[in-house]
C-alpha positions as CSV (number, residue, x, y, z in Angstrom):
1,X,-44.3,-9.9,-20.6
2,X,-40.8,-9.5,-19.1
3,X,-38.0,-9.3,-21.7
4,X,-34.4,-8.9,-20.4
5,X,-33.4,-7.5,-23.8
6,X,-35.8,-4.5,-23.4
7,X,-34.5,-1.2,-22.0
8,X,-34.9,-1.1,-18.2
9,X,-37.4,1.3,-16.8
10,X,-36.4,4.7,-15.6
11,X,-36.4,3.5,-12.0
12,X,-34.1,0.7,-12.7
13,X,-31.7,2.9,-14.5
14,X,-31.6,5.2,-11.4
15,X,-31.0,2.1,-9.3
16,X,-28.1,1.0,-11.4
17,X,-26.5,4.4,-11.4
18,X,-26.6,4.8,-7.6
19,X,-26.1,1.4,-6.1
20,X,-22.5,1.8,-5.1
21,X,-21.7,1.1,-1.5
22,X,-22.5,3.9,0.8
23,X,-20.3,4.5,3.8
24,X,-20.8,6.6,7.0
25,X,-18.7,9.7,6.8
26,X,-19.8,11.7,9.8
27,X,-21.9,11.5,12.9
28,X,-23.9,14.6,13.9
29,X,-26.4,15.4,16.6
30,X,-29.4,17.7,16.1
31,X,-31.1,19.2,19.1
32,X,-34.5,20.9,18.9
33,X,-34.8,23.1,22.0
34,X,-38.6,23.5,22.2
35,X,-40.9,25.1,24.7
36,X,-42.1,21.9,26.2
37,X,-39.3,19.5,25.4
38,X,-35.7,19.3,24.3
39,X,-35.3,16.5,21.7
40,X,-32.0,15.3,20.3
41,X,-31.3,12.9,17.5
42,X,-27.9,11.4,16.6
43,X,-27.4,10.3,13.0
44,X,-24.8,8.9,10.8
45,X,-24.3,10.8,7.5
46,X,-23.5,8.6,4.5
47,X,-21.5,9.4,1.4
48,X,-24.6,9.3,-0.8
49,X,-26.2,12.2,1.3
50,X,-28.5,10.0,3.3
51,X,-28.6,9.6,7.0
52,X,-29.6,7.0,9.6
53,X,-30.6,7.5,13.2
54,X,-28.3,6.0,15.8
55,X,-29.9,7.2,19.0
56,X,-32.2,9.9,20.4
57,X,-33.3,11.4,23.7
58,X,-36.3,13.5,24.6
59,X,-36.4,15.5,27.9
60,X,-39.6,17.3,28.9
61,X,-38.4,20.7,30.2
62,X,-41.7,22.7,30.2
63,X,-40.0,26.1,29.9
64,X,-43.4,27.7,30.0
65,X,-44.4,26.1,33.3
66,X,-45.7,28.9,35.4
67,X,-46.3,31.0,32.3
68,X,-44.3,32.2,29.3
69,X,-43.3,35.5,30.8
70,X,-40.5,37.9,29.7
71,X,-37.9,35.7,31.4
72,X,-37.3,32.0,31.8
73,X,-38.1,31.2,35.5
74,X,-35.3,29.9,37.7
75,X,-36.9,26.5,37.6
76,X,-37.3,26.5,33.8
77,X,-33.7,27.7,33.4
78,X,-32.3,24.9,35.6
79,X,-34.5,22.2,33.9
80,X,-33.2,23.3,30.5
81,X,-29.5,23.3,31.5
82,X,-29.9,19.9,33.2
83,X,-31.6,18.5,30.1
84,X,-28.7,19.8,27.9
85,X,-26.2,18.1,30.2
86,X,-27.9,14.7,29.7
87,X,-28.0,15.3,26.0
88,X,-24.3,16.2,25.9
89,X,-23.4,13.0,27.8
90,X,-25.3,11.0,25.1
91,X,-23.6,12.9,22.3
92,X,-20.2,12.2,23.8
93,X,-20.9,8.6,24.4
94,X,-22.0,8.1,20.8
95,X,-19.0,9.9,19.4
96,X,-20.9,12.8,17.7
97,X,-18.5,14.8,15.5
98,X,-20.7,17.9,15.6
99,X,-23.7,19.2,17.6
100,X,-26.3,21.4,15.9
101,X,-28.6,23.0,18.6
102,X,-31.5,25.2,17.5
103,X,-33.6,27.2,20.0
104,X,-37.2,28.1,19.2
105,X,-39.7,30.6,20.7
106,X,-39.3,30.2,24.5
107,X,-35.6,30.8,24.5
108,X,-35.6,33.2,21.5
109,X,-38.1,35.5,23.2
110,X,-36.9,35.4,26.8
111,X,-34.9,38.3,28.2
112,X,-32.5,35.9,29.8
113,X,-32.4,33.7,26.7
114,X,-28.9,35.1,26.0
115,X,-27.8,34.1,29.5
116,X,-29.1,30.6,28.9
117,X,-27.3,30.3,25.6
118,X,-24.0,31.5,27.1
119,X,-24.3,29.1,30.1
120,X,-24.8,26.3,27.7
121,X,-21.6,27.3,25.9
122,X,-19.6,27.9,29.1
123,X,-20.8,25.0,31.3
124,X,-21.7,22.3,28.7
125,X,-19.9,23.1,25.5
126,X,-23.1,23.3,23.3
127,X,-23.5,26.3,21.1
128,X,-27.2,27.2,20.6
129,X,-28.5,29.0,17.5
130,X,-31.7,30.9,18.3
131,X,-33.6,30.8,14.9
132,X,-36.5,33.0,13.8
133,X,-39.9,31.5,13.3
134,X,-39.7,31.7,9.5
135,X,-36.5,29.5,9.6
136,X,-38.2,27.1,12.0
137,X,-41.1,26.7,9.6
138,X,-38.8,26.1,6.6
139,X,-36.8,23.4,8.5
140,X,-40.0,21.7,9.5
141,X,-41.1,21.8,5.8
142,X,-37.9,20.1,4.8
143,X,-38.4,17.4,7.3
144,X,-42.0,16.7,6.1
145,X,-41.0,16.7,2.5
146,X,-38.2,14.2,3.3
147,X,-40.3,11.8,5.4
148,X,-43.9,11.9,4.0
149,X,-45.1,10.8,0.6
150,X,-46.3,14.0,-1.2
151,X,-47.1,14.9,-4.8
152,X,-47.8,18.0,-6.7
153,X,-51.0,18.8,-4.8
154,X,-50.6,21.4,-2.0
155,X,-50.9,20.2,1.6
156,X,-51.0,22.3,4.8
157,X,-48.2,21.2,7.1
158,X,-48.8,22.2,10.8
159,X,-46.4,21.8,13.6
160,X,-47.9,22.6,17.0
161,X,-45.3,23.4,19.6
162,X,-45.5,24.8,23.1
163,X,-44.7,28.4,22.2
164,X,-45.5,28.6,18.5
165,X,-47.3,26.9,15.7
166,X,-45.7,26.7,12.3
167,X,-47.8,26.6,9.1
168,X,-46.2,25.5,5.8
169,X,-48.2,25.4,2.6
170,X,-46.4,23.3,0.0
171,X,-46.0,20.1,-2.0
172,X,-43.3,17.6,-2.7
173,X,-41.0,20.2,-4.4
174,X,-41.7,23.7,-3.1
175,X,-43.2,25.9,-0.4
176,X,-45.8,28.4,-1.3
177,X,-46.1,30.0,2.2
178,X,-44.2,29.8,5.5
179,X,-45.1,31.4,8.8
180,X,-44.8,30.9,12.6
181,X,-47.6,32.1,14.9
182,X,-47.3,32.6,18.7
183,X,-50.3,30.3,19.4
184,X,-48.5,27.2,20.8
185,X,-50.4,25.1,23.3
186,X,-48.5,26.1,26.5
187,X,-48.5,29.8,25.6
188,X,-52.2,29.8,24.8
189,X,-53.1,27.7,27.9
190,X,-51.2,30.2,30.1
191,X,-52.8,33.2,28.4
192,X,-56.4,32.1,28.4
193,X,-56.4,29.7,31.4
194,X,-59.4,27.6,30.2
195,X,-61.6,25.9,32.8
196,X,-61.4,22.2,33.6
197,X,-63.3,20.7,31.9
198,X,-63.1,23.4,29.2
199,X,-66.3,25.4,28.6
200,X,-68.0,26.5,25.4
201,X,-67.1,30.1,26.4
202,X,-63.5,29.1,26.7
203,X,-63.6,27.4,23.3
204,X,-65.2,30.5,21.7
205,X,-62.5,32.8,23.1
206,X,-59.7,30.4,21.8
207,X,-61.2,30.2,18.4
208,X,-61.6,34.0,18.1
209,X,-58.0,34.4,19.0
210,X,-56.9,31.7,16.5
211,X,-59.1,33.3,13.8
212,X,-57.2,36.6,14.3
213,X,-53.8,35.0,14.1
214,X,-54.7,32.9,11.0
215,X,-55.7,35.8,8.7
216,X,-52.6,35.4,6.4
217,X,-52.8,31.6,6.5
218,X,-56.3,31.9,5.3
219,X,-55.2,34.2,2.4
220,X,-52.5,31.7,1.4
221,X,-55.0,28.8,1.4
222,X,-57.5,30.8,-0.8
223,X,-54.7,31.0,-3.4
224,X,-53.5,27.4,-2.9
225,X,-56.4,25.3,-1.4
226,X,-55.4,22.1,0.4
227,X,-57.6,19.1,1.4
228,X,-54.8,17.3,3.4
229,X,-53.1,18.4,6.6
230,X,-49.8,17.0,7.7
231,X,-49.3,17.2,11.4
232,X,-45.9,17.0,13.1
233,X,-44.4,17.2,16.7
234,X,-45.8,16.2,20.0
235,X,-49.3,17.6,20.1
236,X,-50.1,16.3,16.7
237,X,-48.6,12.9,17.4
238,X,-50.5,12.6,20.7
239,X,-53.8,13.4,18.9
240,X,-53.0,10.8,16.3
241,X,-52.0,8.2,19.0
242,X,-55.3,8.8,20.8
243,X,-57.3,8.4,17.6
244,X,-55.3,5.3,16.7
245,X,-56.1,3.8,20.1
246,X,-59.8,4.5,19.6
247,X,-59.8,2.9,16.1
248,X,-57.5,0.0,17.3
249,X,-55.0,1.0,14.6
250,X,-51.6,-0.5,15.4
251,X,-48.7,2.0,15.7
252,X,-46.0,-0.1,17.2
253,X,-43.9,0.0,14.0
254,X,-44.5,3.6,13.1
255,X,-46.8,6.5,13.6
256,X,-45.4,8.1,10.4
257,X,-48.1,8.3,7.6
258,X,-50.8,7.4,10.1
259,X,-54.0,8.8,8.5
260,X,-57.4,9.8,9.8
261,X,-60.4,11.6,8.3
262,X,-62.2,14.7,9.4
263,X,-65.0,12.5,10.6
264,X,-62.6,10.5,12.7
265,X,-61.4,13.7,14.3
266,X,-64.8,15.2,15.0
267,X,-65.9,12.0,16.8
268,X,-62.7,12.1,18.9
269,X,-63.1,15.8,19.6
270,X,-66.7,15.6,20.7
271,X,-65.8,12.9,23.3
272,X,-62.4,14.3,24.4
273,X,-63.3,17.9,24.8
274,X,-65.8,17.1,27.6
275,X,-63.2,15.4,29.8
276,X,-61.6,16.9,32.9
277,X,-58.0,16.5,33.8
278,X,-58.5,13.1,35.4
279,X,-60.5,11.9,32.5
280,X,-57.9,13.1,30.0
281,X,-55.2,11.3,32.0
282,X,-57.0,8.0,31.3
283,X,-57.1,8.4,27.5
284,X,-54.8,5.9,25.8
285,X,-52.2,7.6,23.6
286,X,-51.9,10.9,25.6
287,X,-48.6,11.7,27.2
288,X,-49.4,12.4,30.9
289,X,-47.2,15.5,30.8
290,X,-49.4,17.1,28.1
291,X,-52.7,16.6,30.1
292,X,-52.8,20.3,31.3
293,X,-52.3,22.0,27.9
294,X,-53.4,19.5,25.2
295,X,-56.9,21.1,25.0
296,X,-55.7,24.3,23.4
297,X,-54.1,22.2,20.6
298,X,-57.2,20.0,20.2
299,X,-59.4,23.1,19.7
300,X,-57.0,24.6,17.2
301,X,-56.9,21.4,15.1
302,X,-60.7,21.2,15.2
303,X,-60.9,24.8,13.9
304,X,-58.4,24.0,11.1
305,X,-60.5,21.0,9.9
306,X,-63.7,23.1,9.8
307,X,-62.3,26.4,8.6
308,X,-60.2,25.1,5.7
309,X,-62.3,22.1,4.6
310,X,-59.6,19.7,5.4
311,X,-60.6,16.1,4.6
312,X,-57.7,14.1,5.9
313,X,-54.8,14.4,8.4
314,X,-51.5,12.5,8.0
315,X,-48.7,12.4,10.6
316,X,-45.0,13.1,10.1
317,X,-42.7,11.7,12.8
318,X,-40.0,14.0,11.4
319,X,-39.9,17.6,12.4
320,X,-37.5,20.3,13.3
321,X,-34.5,18.1,14.3
322,X,-34.6,16.2,11.0
323,X,-35.0,19.6,9.2
324,X,-31.8,20.7,11.0
325,X,-30.0,17.7,9.5
326,X,-31.3,18.3,6.0
327,X,-30.3,21.9,6.1
328,X,-26.8,20.9,7.2
329,X,-26.6,18.4,4.3
330,X,-27.8,21.0,1.8
331,X,-25.1,23.4,3.0
332,X,-22.2,20.9,3.6
333,X,-22.8,18.4,0.9
334,X,-22.9,20.2,-2.4
335,X,-25.6,19.0,-4.7
336,X,-27.5,17.1,-2.0
337,X,-31.0,16.3,-3.1
338,X,-32.0,13.7,-0.4
339,X,-30.1,10.7,-1.7
340,X,-29.6,11.1,-5.4
341,X,-32.5,11.2,-7.9
342,X,-35.1,9.7,-5.6
343,X,-37.5,12.5,-4.6
344,X,-40.1,10.0,-3.4
345,X,-39.4,9.3,0.3
346,X,-40.6,5.7,0.0
347,X,-38.2,4.7,-2.8
348,X,-35.4,6.8,-1.4
349,X,-35.6,5.2,2.1
350,X,-35.8,1.7,0.6
351,X,-32.7,2.2,-1.5
352,X,-30.8,3.8,1.3
353,X,-31.5,0.7,3.4
354,X,-30.5,-1.6,0.5
355,X,-27.2,0.2,0.0
356,X,-26.4,0.2,3.7
357,X,-27.0,-3.6,3.9
358,X,-24.9,-4.5,0.9
359,X,-27.8,-5.9,-1.1
360,X,-27.5,-8.5,-3.8
361,X,-28.5,-6.1,-6.5
362,X,-28.4,-8.2,-9.7
363,X,-30.4,-11.1,-8.1
364,X,-32.9,-8.9,-6.3
365,X,-33.7,-6.6,-9.2
366,X,-34.1,-9.6,-11.5
367,X,-36.4,-11.4,-9.1
368,X,-38.4,-8.2,-8.7
369,X,-38.9,-7.8,-12.4
370,X,-40.1,-11.4,-12.8
371,X,-42.4,-10.9,-9.8
372,X,-43.9,-7.7,-11.3
373,X,-44.5,-9.5,-14.6
374,X,-46.4,-12.2,-12.8
375,X,-48.3,-9.5,-10.8
376,X,-49.5,-7.8,-14.0
377,X,-50.8,-11.0,-15.4
378,X,-52.5,-12.2,-12.2
379,X,-53.6,-8.9,-10.6
380,X,-57.3,-9.1,-11.5
381,X,-57.6,-12.9,-11.0
382,X,-56.0,-12.6,-7.5
383,X,-58.1,-9.5,-6.6
384,X,-55.1,-7.3,-6.1
385,X,-55.0,-3.5,-6.5
386,X,-52.4,-1.5,-8.4
387,X,-50.9,0.0,-5.2
388,X,-50.1,-3.6,-4.1
389,X,-47.6,-3.7,-7.0
390,X,-45.4,-1.1,-5.4
391,X,-45.3,-3.1,-2.1
392,X,-44.4,-6.3,-4.0
393,X,-41.7,-4.4,-5.8
394,X,-40.1,-3.2,-2.5
395,X,-40.5,-6.7,-1.0
396,X,-38.6,-8.1,-4.0
397,X,-35.7,-5.7,-3.7
398,X,-35.5,-6.3,0.1
399,X,-36.2,-10.0,0.2
400,X,-32.5,-11.0,0.8
401,X,-31.6,-8.1,3.0
402,X,-31.3,-10.5,5.9
403,X,-28.0,-11.7,4.6
404,X,-26.6,-8.6,6.2
405,X,-27.1,-10.3,9.6
406,X,-26.5,-14.0,8.7
407,X,-27.2,-16.5,5.9
408,X,-29.0,-18.7,8.3
409,X,-32.7,-17.7,8.7
410,X,-32.0,-14.6,6.5
411,X,-35.7,-14.5,5.7
412,X,-36.5,-13.9,9.3
413,X,-33.8,-11.4,9.6
414,X,-35.3,-9.5,6.6
415,X,-38.6,-9.3,8.5
416,X,-36.9,-7.8,11.5
417,X,-34.7,-5.3,9.6
418,X,-37.7,-4.0,7.5
419,X,-40.0,-3.6,10.5
420,X,-37.3,-1.7,12.5
421,X,-35.6,0.5,9.9
422,X,-38.1,3.4,10.1
423,X,-38.8,3.4,6.4
424,X,-40.3,6.8,5.4
425,X,-43.4,7.5,3.5
426,X,-45.1,4.2,4.4
427,X,-48.1,3.5,6.7
428,X,-47.6,0.8,9.2
429,X,-49.8,-1.7,7.4
430,X,-47.7,-1.2,4.2
431,X,-44.5,-1.8,6.1
432,X,-46.0,-5.0,7.6
433,X,-46.9,-6.2,4.1
434,X,-43.4,-5.6,2.7
435,X,-41.7,-7.2,5.7
436,X,-43.9,-10.3,5.8
437,X,-43.8,-10.8,2.0
438,X,-40.0,-10.7,2.2
439,X,-40.0,-13.0,5.2
440,X,-42.1,-15.6,3.3
441,X,-39.9,-15.7,0.1
442,X,-38.4,-19.0,1.4
443,X,-39.0,-21.9,3.8
444,X,-42.3,-22.0,5.7
445,X,-45.4,-20.4,4.3
446,X,-47.6,-18.3,6.6
447,X,-48.8,-20.1,9.7
448,X,-51.0,-19.4,12.7
449,X,-48.0,-19.9,15.0
450,X,-46.1,-17.0,13.3
451,X,-46.8,-14.2,15.7
452,X,-45.8,-11.2,13.5
453,X,-48.1,-12.5,10.7
454,X,-51.1,-13.7,12.7
455,X,-51.5,-10.5,14.7
456,X,-52.4,-8.7,11.4
457,X,-55.9,-8.2,10.3
458,X,-57.4,-10.9,7.9
459,X,-57.3,-8.7,4.7
460,X,-53.6,-7.9,5.3
461,X,-52.9,-11.6,5.8
462,X,-54.7,-12.5,2.6
463,X,-52.7,-9.9,0.7
464,X,-49.4,-11.2,2.1
465,X,-50.2,-14.8,1.0
466,X,-51.0,-13.6,-2.5
467,X,-47.9,-11.4,-2.9
468,X,-45.6,-13.9,-1.2
469,X,-46.9,-16.7,-3.5
470,X,-45.8,-14.6,-6.5
471,X,-42.4,-13.7,-4.9
472,X,-41.5,-17.2,-4.0
473,X,-41.9,-18.5,-7.6
474,X,-40.0,-15.4,-9.0
475,X,-37.2,-16.1,-6.5
476,X,-37.1,-19.8,-7.6
477,X,-36.8,-18.7,-11.2
478,X,-33.4,-17.2,-10.3
479,X,-32.2,-20.1,-8.2
480,X,-28.8,-19.9,-9.7
481,X,-28.5,-16.1,-9.0
482,X,-27.2,-15.7,-12.6
483,X,-30.3,-14.3,-14.2
484,X,-30.7,-17.3,-16.5
485,X,-34.4,-16.6,-17.3
486,X,-34.4,-14.0,-20.0
487,X,-38.1,-13.9,-20.9
488,X,-41.2,-14.8,-19.0
489,X,-44.8,-15.1,-20.3
490,X,-47.9,-16.1,-18.3
491,X,-50.9,-18.0,-19.5
492,X,-53.7,-18.5,-16.9
493,X,-56.0,-21.3,-17.9
494,X,-59.1,-22.6,-16.1
495,X,-57.2,-25.2,-14.0
496,X,-53.6,-24.4,-14.8
497,X,-51.1,-21.5,-14.6
498,X,-48.5,-21.9,-17.3
499,X,-45.2,-20.1,-17.0
500,X,-43.2,-20.0,-20.3
501,X,-39.6,-19.2,-19.8
502,X,-36.7,-18.4,-22.2
503,X,-33.3,-19.0,-20.8
504,X,-29.6,-18.5,-21.9
505,X,-28.6,-21.9,-20.5
506,X,-30.3,-25.1,-19.3
507,X,-33.4,-24.3,-17.3
508,X,-33.5,-27.3,-14.9
509,X,-32.2,-25.5,-11.8
510,X,-34.7,-22.6,-12.3
511,X,-37.6,-24.9,-13.0
512,X,-36.8,-27.0,-9.9
513,X,-36.4,-23.9,-7.8
514,X,-39.6,-22.4,-8.9
515,X,-41.7,-25.6,-8.6
516,X,-40.3,-26.3,-5.2
517,X,-41.6,-22.9,-4.0
518,X,-44.9,-22.9,-5.9
519,X,-47.2,-24.5,-3.4
520,X,-48.4,-21.2,-1.8
521,X,-49.3,-19.7,-5.2
522,X,-51.0,-23.0,-6.1
523,X,-53.1,-22.8,-2.9
524,X,-54.0,-19.1,-3.6
525,X,-55.0,-19.7,-7.2
526,X,-56.3,-23.2,-6.7
527,X,-54.6,-24.2,-9.9
528,X,-51.8,-26.5,-11.0
529,X,-48.5,-24.6,-11.7
530,X,-46.6,-25.7,-14.9
531,X,-43.3,-24.2,-16.1
532,X,-42.1,-24.8,-19.7
533,X,-39.0,-23.7,-21.5
534,X,-39.8,-22.0,-24.8
C-alpha cells in the first residue's frame, strides 16, 4: 500500500536533497593518445559534478605500424600530429575551455616521444601528459566504476590496447590490484608475427608469453577471485560487436553493458580463429583497420576465460578518456563523488538526465510511487520479475522528460531522449523498455505501425505493454499534478481490479484521468478496472 504520510524511502530523500537545477560550468576535452588510435571526447561539466558528452572524434593513427621500435617512425609521427591537428580544430570549434591530453605506451616509450610532445605544444598548442601504466590502469578503473553497474563482488577489468593491456581487480568502491602489461595487440603481433591464418603453434607461443606476463595478475585473482570480466576499449568492443552480430543482439542504442557468456565466447573463438585475413574482413562487427592484429587479442581473451574461470564478460564503453575526466573532477571539484550520493551508475545517470531536462519532480515522483504500489500488488499476476520494478521506476521518473523539447508529442520526445542519452549501467534491452514505457504513458497504446516498438523481440514488447499499462493508470491518478491521491490500495478479484484511493480533495479529475487511460491495463489483465474513493 502507498501512503503519502509515511516517510519516503532513502532513495527519494536523496532525490529531494539533490534535485536543484544543474548548470554547465565548464567545457573540457579529454584525449586518449593510444597506440592504435587517438580518441577525443568533449564534455560539459555541470555544477553537480556530472558531465555530458558534446562531441567526440576518433582517429586511427597506428603508431605501431611497421613495428613498435625504439622510435616512432616518420610516418607514425606525422599521422599522430595530423590527428592532433584535427582534434584541436574540433576542440576550438566546440569552445573547449581546457584540453587534457594523456599519452600511453607508444609515445611514453619512444625515444622521440619527447620530440612528439614538444611538437604538439609548439605547432598545435596541445600539452601532452605521458602517464605511467599504473596511472593508466587507475583511470580506466575509474571509468568502468562510473559507467558499469558493479556491486561488492570483485570483477576483473581488462582494457586491451595496441601497446599495453591494463588489468584492474576491483568492485564498485575500490581497487584491489592495478597493473599495466606490455602485451597490447599491435605490440604482440609485431613481436610474434603470427601466420595467416594463425596456427596452433602460433597460439601456443602467444599463450606461453601471456602466461609469463600474467604471473602477478594470477596471484591477485587467487586472493580475490572474480567470475565476471569487464572489457573496455577497441579490441574488447570489436569482439563484443562480432558476438552480438552472431547472436543477432541489437547494439544500435548502446554496446555498454552488453553481456556474453564463456560459452558464447568459445563458440565465437573456435570459428573466428580459423579465418584468414580475407575471412576476418567479412565478419560483421570487426573494424577493418583491426583485421591484421585482432587475433592476438582474441587469443588473450580466450586464455583469460579459461585460466581464471571467468563465466561472463560485460562491456564498458567508457575507458581512459572518461577516466581522465573523472580524475579532473576529483581534483578540481572538491568532494566530487560522481554526482552526489548516487554510487549506482544507473540511478546516477537517470537523475543527471532528469536535472538537465528540468524534470517535473513532484508529479513524476508521485506518479512513480503510485506505479510501484500497483507493481507490487500485480507483479505475480502479471508475470513480472523484481528487476522489472526498477525499469518501471525509471520510466516513471522520466515519463514527462519530453517537455524539455515541447509539450506537443512530449511522450514521443521522451522516447527519443531516453534512447539517445547514453544512460550508463543499462543494457540496450533495458533502455528500450524504459524508453518505450515512458513513450506509452499517454495517447496511443503500442501498435504494429510503431517502428521503435515493433522491432523489439516479443518478450520485450509484452513487458512494455504490462509496465506501460501500470504507468498510464498511475499517471492518470495525478491528472491534476497536485498529488491529490494520498493513499492507494489494490484489490485484485477474479474479474475486477479495484483501486481504492484516499484523496485530500474531490477525486473526480483523478478518477476520470485514470479510467481514461486504463484500457491497456484492462487488456493485459483481462479484467474490469474500478476506482473508488475511500
